[in-house]
N, C-alpha and C positions, 0 to 999 in steps of 0.2 A: 477639542480634546485630542491629545496625541495618542498614537497607538501604544506608545510605551507605558501609558498609565491606564489604558482602557481595561486591562484585564482585572484591575482591582476596583473598577467602578461599574460592574455588570448588574448591580442592583440585586433583586431577589432571585438569584439563580437557584437551581435545584440543589438539594442536599448532596447528591453524588458529585455535582460540579464543585461545590464548596470543598468536599473531601478531596477531590482530585487536585485542586489548587494547593491545598494544605500539604498533600503528599509530595507534590512537585517542589514546593518551597522547602520542605524538610530534606528532600533528596539532593537538592541543588544549593542548599545553604541560603535560601531566601530569594531565589531568582524571580519569584512571582510576587514579591512584596513590593509595595509602592516605592518607586524611585530608588530601590535598593542598589541597583547596578550603578546608578549615577553617584550615589554616596560612596560606594566601594571604589569606583574608578577615580573619583576625586581624591579620596583618602590615599589611594596607592600613588597617585600622581604627586600629591603633596609630599608624601614620604620620600619619593624618589628625588624630588627637588631638594628637600632638606639634606638627604644623604649626599647629593651632588655638591651642594653649597658648602658642606663641611670639608670638602676636598678642594674643589676649584669652582670658579664661577660657572653657572649653567650655560651651556652653549646653545646657539640657535638650533643646532641639530638635535640636542636633547629635548628642547621645547617642542619641536615638531614631532619627535617620536612620542612624547607624552600626549600631545593633542591627537595624534593618530590612534593611540591606544584607547583613549576615551571614546572616540568616534566609532571605532571598531566594536568595542564592548557594548555601546549603546545600540548599535545595529543588531548585534547578536541577541540582545535582550528583546528588541522589538520582534525579531523572528520567533523567539521562544513564546512570547505572549500572544502573538497572532495565531500560531499553531494551537496553543492551548485554548484560546477563545473560540476558535472554529471547532474544536473537539467537544466543547461543553454541550452544545445543542444536540449532539449525536449520542449522548449518554442515555442509557435506558434506566428506568426506575429500579431495575434489579441489578444495575451495575455494581461492581465491587472494587472501586479504586483503592480502597484501604488495603486490599490484598496484593496490590502491585508491588513487586520487589524494588527496593531502592536502587539496587545495582542496575536493574533494567531501565528505570526512569533516568538515572544519571547517564547511562550509555545512550539512551534515546535522544536526550537533549544535547549531549556532546556531539552527536551526528547531525541533528537537525538545526542547530543554532546558526549555521552558516547558510541555510536555505532561505533565500529571499524571493524566489519565483513564486507567484501566487498559485499557479497550477500545482507545483510540487508541494507547496505548503498544505494545500487541501488534501493531498495524498497522505502526507505525514499526520495531519489531524485525524484522518480516518484510522490510521494505525494506532494512534494514541487512544482514541475513543474505543476502538475494538479491543485493545488490551485492558482498558478500564472496565468495559462491559463483561469481559470474560478473561481474567488474568491467565496467561499462558498461551493465548491465541497466537501471538507473534514472538518468535524466538529472537534472541540477540543476533543470531546469524542473519535473520531476515532484516532486522534493523540496520545492521552493518552493511548488508548488501544494498539496501535502499539509499544509504549514504553515498554510495558510489554510482547510483543510477542517474543518468542524465535524462532530460525531458524527452528527447527524441526516442530513446530506448523505452521509456515509460509509455509513450504514445503507441509505439509499435507493439508492445506487449498487450496494451488495451485492445488494439485492433485484432490481435490473435484471439483474445478472450471473448470477442464478439461471436466466435464460432464454437465456444465451449458449451458442452452439454453436461448435465449432472446425472451421473449414473451411480450415485453413491459417493462419488467424488468428481470434481470437474475435469473434463477431458476435452481439449480442442479437437474437433473431428475434422482433421485435414486428410482427406482421402486422395486428392489429386492435386499436387503442387502446381500443376500447369492450368488448372481450371480457372476460368475467368472470375467466378464468384469469389475466389480467394485473391487472385492477382489484383482485382479492382480495389481491394482493401489494403494492398501493400504486402500481402502475405505471399511472398515469393521465395524461391530456394535460398538466395543469399541472406535474406532477412531471417529465415528460420535457422540457418546455420549460425548467424550472429547471436540470436537468442539462446541457442545451444551453447555457444562459446562463452557467453557471460553468465550462464548458469540458471536461466529461468526455465528452460525446457530441455527435454531429451528428444532430439530430432533423428529419426531413423528412416531415411529415404529409401533404403533398399529392402526393407522388410515391413510387412503389414502387421500392425499390433492388434491384439485381440483382448477383449474384456471377458474373463472366464467366470464360471461358477454362478451364472445368473439363474434365477428362479424361472419357472414356466411363465408366470406373469410378472413382468418387471416394469416399474414405473420410472419414466425418464422425464427430465425437466430441461426446458430450454428458455432461459430468461423469463421465468414466471409462467410459461406454458407447460401444461402437463400432457404426457402421452404414455399410454400403456401398451407395451409390446407383449405379444403372446408367442412363446416358442413352442416347438413341437414336443420337446422332452419335458419331463416333470422337473428336472434339475440338471445342474452342470451344463447349462447352455452357454454359447459363445456369441459375442457380438463384435464384428470388425470395427475398429475405432481409428483406423488411419495410420498416421506416421509420427504423431507428436504426443508426448506426455509432459505434464508439468512436473518440475522438480518440487521438493518440499518448500523451497523458498517461493517458487512460482505459484504453488497451490495456495500459500498463505496470502500472497499479494493479489491473486486472481479475484478473490471475493470482494475486494475493495477498490479495484482499479477503474470502475466506472464504465464497464463495457455495456453495450446495448445489442439487441438482436439485429441480425442482418436480414434485410428484405430478401425474400426468396430462398433463404438458406434452409428453412424447415422443409419446404417442398423438395429441395435438392437432396437432403439427407433421406427423406422418406422414400423418394423414388429409388435411391440407391439401395436402401434396405429391402424394398419390395423386389428388386432384381436379385437380391440374395435369398429370396424365398421367405423373408420374415413377415409376420402378420401383425398389423397394428389393430388393437381391439378397442381403440377410442378415437373419436373424431379429433381433428386438429384444425386450427385456423389456417386457411390457405394464404399463400404469398408471404409466409413467415419462415 
């Protein structure tokens, strides 16, 4: 069975999955219906031939152009269906694909239809599933940015997010750009500058950033691990957070980029906090 027809032969998929496919088909004019693209491509090719024959004999150049058109459209259709198929298992029972805006769906597939790399297709499928689960999660701006993101930049951003802590929102805790724990993961000054240039982060190497207005007891998270920090004041406490902040686009992509905890990083951060006089009121797993 070819990938181009697999999306319509998934069997008893969940109701949200069925609704998602129907919405995509409506937004794109039937792009997820069986063999639709083949019929459309052939019909357009035949129409071009008829129009050409009405004027002059179809040349070899025209035939090659029409053949290329069909092949390109079939490849785009395969990309669309692969991304959709990968998104369906990620849908939650509470997902609301019926609330996705048609303009958002059309823009999404306009950008992702040329994506044939498997690794990038998985990223696109996570965005599609995330938007279906909670419409409004990913902006058009984020989708448009993702359309210009190459695999090398995506991997670099994922490496950065391995150092991200959740303090109400995700923050990569980059305290010392020259520290080995960062450099060993490819997080070095030029790469951070590059991520700033393309719009994923705000890198401020000359000034230390601070998270303000924290409560006396603040819960922090690091890739599923929970830590409670206790400050001296009852309110309006501050936590040094290093030199990097995620932009809005970066924050939206950070949660689905596939980052994992860095061995030894939790110890590194805790030791730094303790030097700042901060108190941790909960145990944490060592070597994380």
